[in-house]
C-alpha positions in Angstrom: 0.0 0.0 0.0 1.0 3.6 -0.4 0.8 6.2 2.4 1.2 9.8 1.7 2.1 12.4 4.2 1.1 15.8 2.9 3.2 18.7 4.2 2.5 22.4 4.4 4.7 22.9 1.4 3.2 20.3 -0.9 4.0 22.0 -4.2 6.5 19.7 -5.9 4.2 18.9 -8.8 4.3 22.5 -9.9 7.9 23.2 -8.8 9.2 23.6 -12.3 6.1 24.8 -13.9 4.5 28.2 -14.0 1.9 28.6 -11.2 -1.7 28.4 -12.4 -4.7 30.2 -10.9 -6.8 27.8 -8.8 -10.6 27.8 -9.2 -12.6 29.9 -6.7 -13.9 26.8 -4.8 -10.5 25.1 -4.4 -9.3 24.6 -0.8 -5.6 24.0 -1.4 -2.9 26.6 -2.1 -0.1 25.8 -4.4 3.3 27.1 -3.5 5.8 27.1 -6.3 9.4 26.4 -5.6 11.8 29.1 -6.5 14.9 26.9 -6.7 15.7 23.6 -8.5 13.8 20.6 -7.4 15.2 17.1 -6.9 13.2 13.9 -6.2 14.8 10.9 -4.5 13.5 7.5 -3.8 15.2 5.6 -1.0 14.5 2.1 0.3 15.6 0.8 3.7 14.8 -2.5 5.3 15.4 -4.0 8.7 15.9 -7.7 9.6 14.2 -9.1 12.6 13.4 -12.4 14.3 10.0 -13.7 13.3 7.4 -14.3 16.0 4.6 -15.7 13.8 4.5 -18.7 11.5 1.8 -19.7 9.0 1.4 -23.3 7.8 -1.2 -24.9 5.6 -2.8 -28.3 6.0 -5.1 -30.1 3.6 -7.0 -33.3 3.2 -7.7 -34.9 -0.2 -10.2 -37.8 -0.5 -11.5 -39.9 -3.4 -14.9 -41.6 -3.7 -17.2 -43.0 -6.4 -19.8 -40.2 -5.9 -19.5 -36.5 -5.1 -21.6 -36.9 -1.9 -19.4 -39.7 -0.6 -16.2 -37.8 -1.4 -17.5 -34.7 0.4 -18.6 -36.7 3.4 -15.4 -38.6 3.8 -13.4 -35.4 3.4 -15.5 -33.6 6.0 -14.8 -36.4 8.5 -11.0 -36.3 7.9 -10.9 -32.5 7.9 -12.8 -32.2 11.1 -10.3 -34.5 12.7 -7.4 -32.3 11.5 -9.1 -29.1 12.8 -9.9 -30.7 16.2 -6.2 -31.8 16.5 -5.1 -28.2 15.7 -7.4 -26.8 18.4 -6.2 -29.5 20.9 -2.6 -28.2 20.3 -3.7 -24.9 21.8 -4.3 -22.9 18.6 -7.1 -20.3 18.8 -10.0 -21.0 16.4 -9.6 -17.4 15.0 -6.1 -18.4 13.8 -7.5 -21.3 11.7 -9.0 -20.3 8.3 -10.3 -22.4 5.5 -8.6 -21.3 2.3 -10.2 -23.5 -0.2 -12.6 -26.5 -0.9 -12.5 -28.1 -4.3 -14.7 -30.8 -5.7 -13.8 -32.2 -9.1 -14.6 -35.3 -11.2 -11.9 -37.8 -12.1 -11.5 -39.5 -15.4 -9.3 -42.0 -17.1 -8.9 -42.3 -20.8 -9.9 -45.6 -22.2 -7.8 -46.3 -25.3 -10.1 -49.1 -26.5 -13.2 -47.0 -26.6 -11.2 -43.7 -27.1 -13.3 -41.9 -24.5 -13.0 -40.7 -20.9 -14.3 -43.0 -18.3 -15.5 -41.6 -15.0 -13.4 -42.8 -12.0 -15.4 -40.9 -9.3 -14.8 -37.6 -7.6 -12.0 -36.0 -5.6 -12.4 -33.4 -2.9 -9.6 -31.3 -1.4 -10.0 -29.0 1.6 -7.3 -26.8 3.0 -6.8 -24.6 6.0 -4.3 -21.9 7.0 -3.0 -22.0 10.5 -1.2 -19.2 12.4 1.2 -20.3 15.2 2.4 -17.7 17.7 4.9 -20.2 19.2 7.5 -20.9 16.6 9.2 -23.5 18.6 6.1 -25.7 18.3 6.1 -25.6 14.5 7.7 -29.0 14.0 5.5 -30.8 16.5 2.4 -29.2 15.0 3.3 -30.4 11.5 3.9 -33.9 12.7 0.6 -33.9 14.6 -1.3 -32.7 11.5 0.0 -35.7 9.5 -1.0 -38.0 12.4 -4.5 -36.5 12.4 -5.0 -37.2 8.7 -3.6 -34.3 6.7 -2.5 -35.5 3.3 -0.6 -32.4 2.2 1.2 -29.6 4.0 2.6 -26.2 3.0 4.9 -23.7 4.7 6.1 -22.8 7.1 6.0 -19.1 6.3 7.6 -16.8 8.9 6.7 -13.2 9.6 6.5 -10.5 12.2 3.1 -10.1 13.8 3.6 -6.4 14.7 6.4 -4.9 12.6 5.7 -1.2 13.3 8.8 -0.7 15.4 10.9 -2.3 12.7 9.3 -0.1 10.0 9.9 3.0 12.2 13.6 2.2 12.2 13.7 1.6 8.5 11.7 4.9 7.9 14.1 7.0 10.0 17.1 5.5 8.1 15.5 6.1 4.7 14.7 9.8 5.6 18.2 10.4 6.9 19.8 8.9 3.8 17.5 10.8 1.5 18.4 14.1 3.2 22.1 13.3 3.0 21.8 12.6 -0.7 19.7 15.7 -1.4 22.2 17.9 0.4 25.1 16.3 -1.6 23.3 17.1 -4.8 22.6 20.7 -3.6 26.2 21.2 -2.8 27.2 20.0 -6.3 25.2 22.8 -7.8 26.3 25.5 -5.4 23.3 25.5 -3.0 23.7 25.5 0.7 20.6 23.5 1.8 17.4 21.8 0.9 13.7 22.2 1.8 11.2 19.3 1.8 8.3 19.8 -0.6 6.5 16.5 -0.6 6.9 13.0 0.9 5.3 9.7 -0.2 5.9 6.2 1.2 5.4 2.7 0.0 5.5 0.0 2.6 6.8 -3.4 1.6 5.6 -6.6 3.0 7.8 -8.9 5.0 9.8 -11.3 3.0 9.2 -14.8 4.5 10.7 -18.0 3.3 9.0 -19.2 0.2 6.0 -21.4 0.9 6.7 -25.1 0.2 3.9 -27.6 -0.4 4.4 -31.3 0.0 2.3 -34.4 -0.3 2.2 -36.7 2.7 2.1 -40.4 2.5 -0.4 -42.2 4.8 2.4 -43.8 6.8 4.7 -40.8 6.9 4.4 -40.1 10.6 7.6 -38.8 12.2 9.0 -40.2 15.4 10.7 -36.9 16.2 9.5 -33.4 15.5 10.4 -32.0 12.1 13.3 -29.6 12.4 12.3 -26.0 11.7 14.7 -23.0 11.4 12.9 -19.6 11.4 16.0 -17.5 10.4 15.3 -13.8 9.9 12.7 -11.9 8.0 12.9 -8.4 6.6 10.5 -5.5 6.5 11.0 -2.1 5.0 9.8 1.1 3.5 10.4 3.0 0.3 10.4 6.8 0.8 10.1 9.2 -2.1 10.9 12.9 -1.1 11.0 16.0 -3.2 13.3 18.7 -2.2 13.9 22.3 -3.3 17.5 23.4 -3.3 17.9 26.6 -1.2 20.6 29.1 -0.5 21.7 29.3 -4.1 24.7 31.1 -5.5 22.5 33.9 -6.6 20.2 33.9 -3.6 
């Protein structure tokens, strides 16, 4: 998303153009810059330890009829969800992400036509875990409860505002330093901020990985999980007017 912080001197768009008269009903006042204008975009990111992990669990069932496939899937998925709740996960952190029902066909070479082989149903949920250390145990428990495929884990920061504040301060400081350097190159002694816009980047978790699980693939020990670090950052675009020029 893009957040804009309008300043009192938001006139960068007209900085190098002749000022135009505003309509009588307009509420804004355009202030034209008298010196050269420079626009800089600076990105800064901060690495932090994740405190939230998201995993996906799904159940896939096959049956001769659509009704039977849905019923069997519902029984297995209910078992998986109950196991997740039993592990201490709040119900609000469990979300169904997709239910799919589709017919299955095999191609009969003798008759040269598709032959119905029944129906397949898949049901998936996304689960948020606030205790990263339990991730491996939860994955193993989901398989034991009947999950036939897993995805994740995807690590993130639940509240990354402090990290973004740090990145924002660093971006603004670097932009000001660069703007002053440009001003000095052209014989100006300082800069004045005209406008600021900010784009907030999402966290960069590890890529999600999906895997099929065999019916007998139940681990004796918890699956090892390394959370590593995730990054979050901001991209700041600032327009400056060069001030204190050689002829000023």
